[in-house]
C-alpha positions as CSV (number, residue, x, y, z in Angstrom):
1,M,22.7,44.6,27.1
2,Q,25.1,42.7,24.8
3,K,23.5,40.4,22.3
4,I,25.1,37.0,21.8
5,L,24.5,34.6,18.9
6,V,24.7,31.0,19.9
7,T,24.9,28.4,17.0
8,C,26.3,25.4,18.8
9,P,23.6,22.6,18.9
10,P,24.7,20.9,22.2
11,M,24.7,24.2,24.0
12,I,21.4,25.3,22.5
13,K,19.8,22.0,23.6
14,Q,20.3,23.0,27.2
15,I,20.5,26.8,26.8
16,N,18.0,27.6,29.5
17,R,20.5,26.3,32.1
18,Y,22.6,29.4,31.4
19,N,20.0,32.2,31.6
20,D,21.3,33.4,35.0
21,I,25.0,33.4,33.8
22,F,24.2,35.4,30.7
23,L,22.1,37.9,32.7
24,K,24.8,38.3,35.3
25,H,27.2,39.4,32.6
26,N,24.6,41.7,31.0
27,M,24.3,39.5,28.0
28,H,21.2,38.2,26.1
29,F,21.5,35.1,23.9
30,F,19.7,34.2,20.7
31,C,19.5,30.7,19.2
32,P,18.3,30.6,15.6
33,E,16.5,27.6,14.1
34,F,18.7,25.4,11.9
35,K,19.4,21.7,11.4
36,Q,23.1,20.8,11.5
37,V,24.9,24.1,10.9
38,M,23.9,27.5,9.5
39,T,25.0,28.4,6.0
40,E,27.5,31.2,5.2
41,E,24.6,33.2,3.6
42,E,22.5,32.9,6.7
43,L,25.3,34.0,9.0
44,I,26.3,37.0,6.9
45,K,22.7,38.1,7.1
46,I,22.2,37.9,10.9
47,L,25.7,38.1,12.5
48,P,26.1,42.0,12.2
49,E,23.2,42.3,14.7
50,Y,25.2,40.7,17.5
51,D,28.1,41.8,19.8
52,G,29.3,38.2,20.3
53,W,29.1,34.8,18.6
54,I,29.5,31.4,20.3
55,I,30.3,29.2,17.2
56,G,29.4,25.6,16.6
57,D,30.5,23.8,13.5
58,D,29.2,26.6,11.2
59,P,31.3,28.0,8.3
60,A,33.0,30.8,10.3
61,T,34.6,32.2,7.1
62,R,36.4,35.4,6.3
63,N,33.2,36.7,4.6
64,V,31.2,35.9,7.7
65,F,33.6,37.8,10.0
66,I,33.8,40.7,7.6
67,A,30.0,41.0,7.7
68,G,30.1,40.8,11.5
69,K,32.8,43.4,11.8
70,N,30.9,45.8,9.6
71,G,28.1,45.4,12.1
72,K,28.2,45.1,15.9
73,L,30.5,42.0,16.3
74,K,33.2,42.5,18.9
75,A,34.2,39.0,19.8
76,A,33.8,35.3,19.1
77,V,34.3,32.0,21.0
78,K,34.5,28.6,19.2
79,W,32.6,26.2,21.4
80,G,34.7,23.2,22.0
81,V,38.0,22.0,20.6
82,G,37.9,21.7,16.8
83,V,38.8,24.8,14.8
84,D,39.0,23.6,11.2
85,N,35.7,25.5,10.4
86,V,37.0,28.8,11.7
87,D,39.2,31.4,9.9
88,F,41.3,32.6,12.8
89,D,43.6,34.5,10.5
90,A,40.6,36.6,9.4
91,C,39.7,37.3,13.0
92,S,43.3,38.5,13.7
93,E,43.4,40.8,10.7
94,L,40.0,42.2,11.5
95,G,40.8,42.7,15.1
96,I,38.1,40.3,16.4
97,P,39.3,38.5,19.6
98,I,38.5,34.8,19.4
99,T,39.4,31.6,21.1
100,N,38.5,27.9,21.2
101,I,38.2,25.8,24.3
102,P,40.9,23.2,24.1
103,G,41.5,20.2,26.4
104,V,37.9,19.7,27.4
105,F,36.6,16.5,25.7
106,G,39.3,14.0,26.1
107,E,37.4,11.6,28.4
108,E,34.1,11.9,26.5
109,V,35.4,11.4,23.0
110,S,37.8,8.6,24.0
111,D,34.9,6.8,25.7
112,V,33.1,6.7,22.3
113,A,36.3,5.5,20.5
114,I,36.6,2.6,23.0
115,G,32.9,1.9,22.7
116,M,33.1,1.7,18.9
117,L,36.2,-0.6,19.2
118,L,34.3,-2.9,21.5
119,N,31.2,-2.8,19.4
120,I,33.0,-3.6,16.1
121,T,35.3,-6.4,17.5
122,R,32.5,-8.2,19.3
123,K,29.8,-7.4,16.7
124,L,27.5,-6.0,19.3
125,N,25.3,-4.0,17.0
126,I,24.8,-6.9,14.7
127,I,23.8,-9.2,17.6
128,D,21.5,-6.5,19.0
129,N,19.8,-6.1,15.6
130,E,19.3,-9.8,15.2
131,I,18.0,-10.4,18.7
132,K,15.4,-7.7,18.1
133,K,14.3,-9.6,15.0
134,G,13.8,-12.7,17.1
135,N,17.0,-14.4,16.1
136,W,19.6,-15.9,18.4
137,I,23.0,-15.6,16.7
138,K,26.5,-16.1,18.1
139,P,29.0,-14.6,15.7
140,T,32.7,-15.0,16.5
141,G,34.4,-11.9,17.7
142,M,38.0,-10.7,18.1
143,S,40.0,-10.4,21.2
144,L,41.8,-7.1,21.9
145,T,44.7,-8.3,24.0
146,N,48.1,-8.0,22.3
147,K,46.6,-6.5,19.1
148,K,48.4,-3.6,17.5
149,V,46.6,-0.2,17.2
150,C,47.7,2.8,15.2
151,L,46.6,5.9,17.1
152,L,46.6,9.1,15.2
153,G,47.1,12.1,17.4
154,F,48.3,12.5,21.0
155,G,46.5,15.6,22.1
156,D,44.0,15.5,25.0
157,I,41.7,13.1,23.2
158,G,44.6,11.0,21.9
159,R,46.2,10.6,25.4
160,S,42.8,9.7,27.0
161,T,42.2,7.2,24.3
162,A,45.8,5.7,24.7
163,R,45.3,5.3,28.4
164,K,42.1,3.3,27.8
165,L,43.6,1.2,25.0
166,L,46.6,0.3,27.2
167,A,44.1,-0.8,29.9
168,F,42.8,-3.3,27.4
169,N,46.3,-4.6,26.9
170,L,46.6,-3.3,23.3
171,D,50.0,-2.6,21.8
172,V,49.6,1.2,21.1
173,Y,51.7,2.9,18.4
174,V,51.2,6.7,18.2
175,S,51.7,8.9,15.2
176,D,52.0,12.5,16.2
177,P,54.9,14.8,15.1
178,G,54.4,16.9,18.2
179,F,55.7,14.2,20.5
180,E,58.8,12.1,20.9
181,K,60.2,9.6,23.3
182,I,63.5,10.3,25.2
183,D,64.9,7.9,27.8
184,D,61.6,6.0,27.8
185,K,59.6,9.2,28.6
186,I,57.2,10.8,26.2
187,I,57.9,14.5,25.7
188,C,55.8,17.1,24.0
189,K,57.9,19.1,21.6
190,Y,55.9,22.3,21.6
191,N,55.0,22.4,25.3
192,E,57.7,21.3,27.7
193,N,55.4,21.9,30.7
194,L,52.9,19.3,29.5
195,I,53.0,16.4,32.0
196,I,52.5,13.0,30.4
197,D,51.2,10.4,32.8
198,D,53.7,7.7,33.5
199,N,51.4,4.9,32.4
200,L,51.3,6.4,28.9
201,N,55.0,5.8,28.4
202,K,54.1,2.2,27.4
203,A,52.8,3.7,24.1
204,K,55.3,3.8,21.3
205,I,55.9,7.1,19.6
206,T,56.7,6.6,15.9
207,N,55.9,7.8,12.4
208,L,52.8,7.0,10.5
209,D,54.3,4.3,8.3
210,D,55.6,2.3,11.3
211,A,52.4,2.8,13.3
212,I,50.1,1.6,10.5
213,K,52.3,-1.3,9.3
214,D,50.5,-4.6,10.1
215,C,48.2,-2.9,12.6
216,D,44.9,-4.5,13.5
217,F,43.1,-1.2,14.3
218,I,43.4,2.5,13.3
219,V,41.9,5.1,15.7
220,S,41.9,8.7,14.5
221,T,41.8,11.4,17.2
222,C,44.0,14.1,15.4
223,I,43.1,17.6,14.4
224,L,42.1,18.5,10.8
225,N,44.5,20.7,8.9
226,K,46.3,20.8,5.6
227,D,48.7,18.1,6.8
228,T,46.1,15.7,8.1
229,F,43.6,16.1,5.2
230,H,43.2,12.5,3.8
231,L,46.0,11.5,6.0
232,I,44.6,7.9,6.0
233,N,44.2,6.7,2.4
234,K,44.6,3.7,0.2
235,N,48.3,4.2,-0.1
236,N,48.9,3.6,3.6
237,L,45.8,1.5,4.5
238,I,47.1,-1.3,2.3
239,N,50.0,-1.6,4.7
240,A,47.7,-2.4,7.6
241,K,46.8,-6.0,8.4
242,K,44.1,-7.5,6.2
243,G,40.9,-7.1,8.0
244,V,41.9,-3.9,9.7
245,V,39.2,-1.9,11.6
246,V,39.2,1.9,11.1
247,I,37.7,4.2,13.8
248,N,37.3,8.0,13.4
249,V,36.3,10.3,16.3
250,A,38.3,13.2,15.0
251,R,37.2,15.0,11.8
252,G,35.8,13.2,8.7
253,P,38.3,14.5,6.1
254,V,41.2,13.0,8.0
255,I,40.2,9.7,6.3
256,N,39.6,9.3,2.5
257,E,36.1,7.8,2.5
258,H,36.4,6.9,-1.2
259,D,39.5,4.8,-0.5
260,V,37.8,3.2,2.6
261,I,34.8,2.1,0.5
262,E,37.1,0.5,-2.1
263,L,38.9,-1.4,0.6
264,L,35.7,-2.4,2.3
265,H,34.6,-4.0,-1.0
266,S,37.9,-5.9,-1.2
267,E,37.6,-6.9,2.5
268,H,41.1,-5.4,3.3
269,I,39.1,-3.3,5.8
270,S,36.7,-5.5,7.7
271,A,34.7,-2.6,9.2
272,V,34.7,1.0,10.1
273,A,33.3,2.9,13.0
274,F,32.8,6.6,12.2
275,D,31.4,9.3,14.4
276,V,32.4,11.9,11.8
277,F,32.2,12.0,8.0
278,E,33.6,14.0,5.1
279,T,30.1,15.4,4.5
280,E,27.7,15.7,7.4
281,P,25.1,14.4,7.8
282,L,26.0,11.2,6.1
283,S,24.4,11.1,2.7
284,E,21.5,8.7,2.2
285,T,23.4,7.5,-1.0
286,S,26.8,6.9,0.7
287,E,28.2,3.5,0.0
288,L,29.3,3.3,3.6
289,R,25.7,2.5,4.5
290,K,25.9,-0.7,2.4
291,F,28.1,-2.5,4.9
292,S,26.0,-3.8,7.7
293,Q,29.1,-4.5,9.9
294,N,29.9,-0.7,10.0
295,F,29.0,1.4,13.0
296,F,28.1,5.0,12.8
297,G,27.7,8.0,15.1
298,S,26.3,11.5,14.4
299,H,29.3,13.7,15.3
300,N,28.1,13.4,18.9
301,S,31.0,11.9,20.9
302,S,31.6,15.0,23.1
303,N,27.9,15.4,23.9
304,T,27.3,14.5,27.5
305,L,25.4,16.6,29.9
306,E,28.4,17.1,32.1
307,A,30.8,18.0,29.3
308,V,28.4,20.4,27.5
309,D,27.6,22.1,30.8
310,K,31.3,22.6,31.6
311,V,32.2,23.9,28.1
312,S,29.2,26.2,27.8
313,K,30.0,27.9,31.0
314,I,33.6,28.4,29.9
315,A,32.4,29.8,26.6
316,I,30.2,32.4,28.3
317,E,32.9,33.4,30.7
318,K,35.4,33.8,27.8
319,M,32.9,35.9,25.9
320,N,32.4,38.1,29.0
321,E,36.1,38.6,29.3
322,Y,36.3,39.9,25.7
323,L,33.2,42.2,26.0
324,L,34.2,43.8,29.3
């Protein structure tokens, strides 16, 4: 029986749902105890014992894969979409087949992006906290209609977010070098077969400078790589409208938190809503915590019962294909 290491917390939380699927494919799973992610040292120690690895947000580094290859490791699957923590080049060089599972969380993550936008603009968390204290406050909010939003990324999550932003009558400017607009139709440069819903053609495809200029909101849904690391920083944030709201449901390092904190102090940024952070979990000493208007998540926007179930089953089937 093939032994599979599972280190993805959402999948682990409901792992017993997949007993029969693992057994059907002659696989036995093991879920180690850890908090957020396993360390490189922990993985190097245990990975050689396993034939397959379903990866969460762990440091899936070259050293980890070398250790696995020197043991029993034959294949890996990155649970979910994000791949910034995985050394795919090392897998290729070592002959370890690996894949992620793209295009699976668009609706779930975009739901959270919209929820954060509504919360911040209508100060729902502040009202909620005060009501629970016995107070009856009525702070003035901000209407969404006709406001400009700079949307970073137009992948599955970005397109789902854009559709919902447009439904709220926002003016959506998209920054993503992989897309362009030709004859009022949005085209994907790297996949001509990708069909863009007609209603998304109301979005404007442009460069980052134009998208961020005088915008009311910034919503980050893009991947993290060398080109998007600290993509949003003081140099371009100052071109947004004073009082801009910044939302991040992508990866923490896309946004320079040090610069964000500085601009929160100066009130150029009115509030942020982050589901992801440069360092996770968010440090107890982070200055982001000092601003009561901010709204935080726990890198949990994809975590619904339905989405986790769908992706976990795909991950198991992908692993089975590799190990046949």
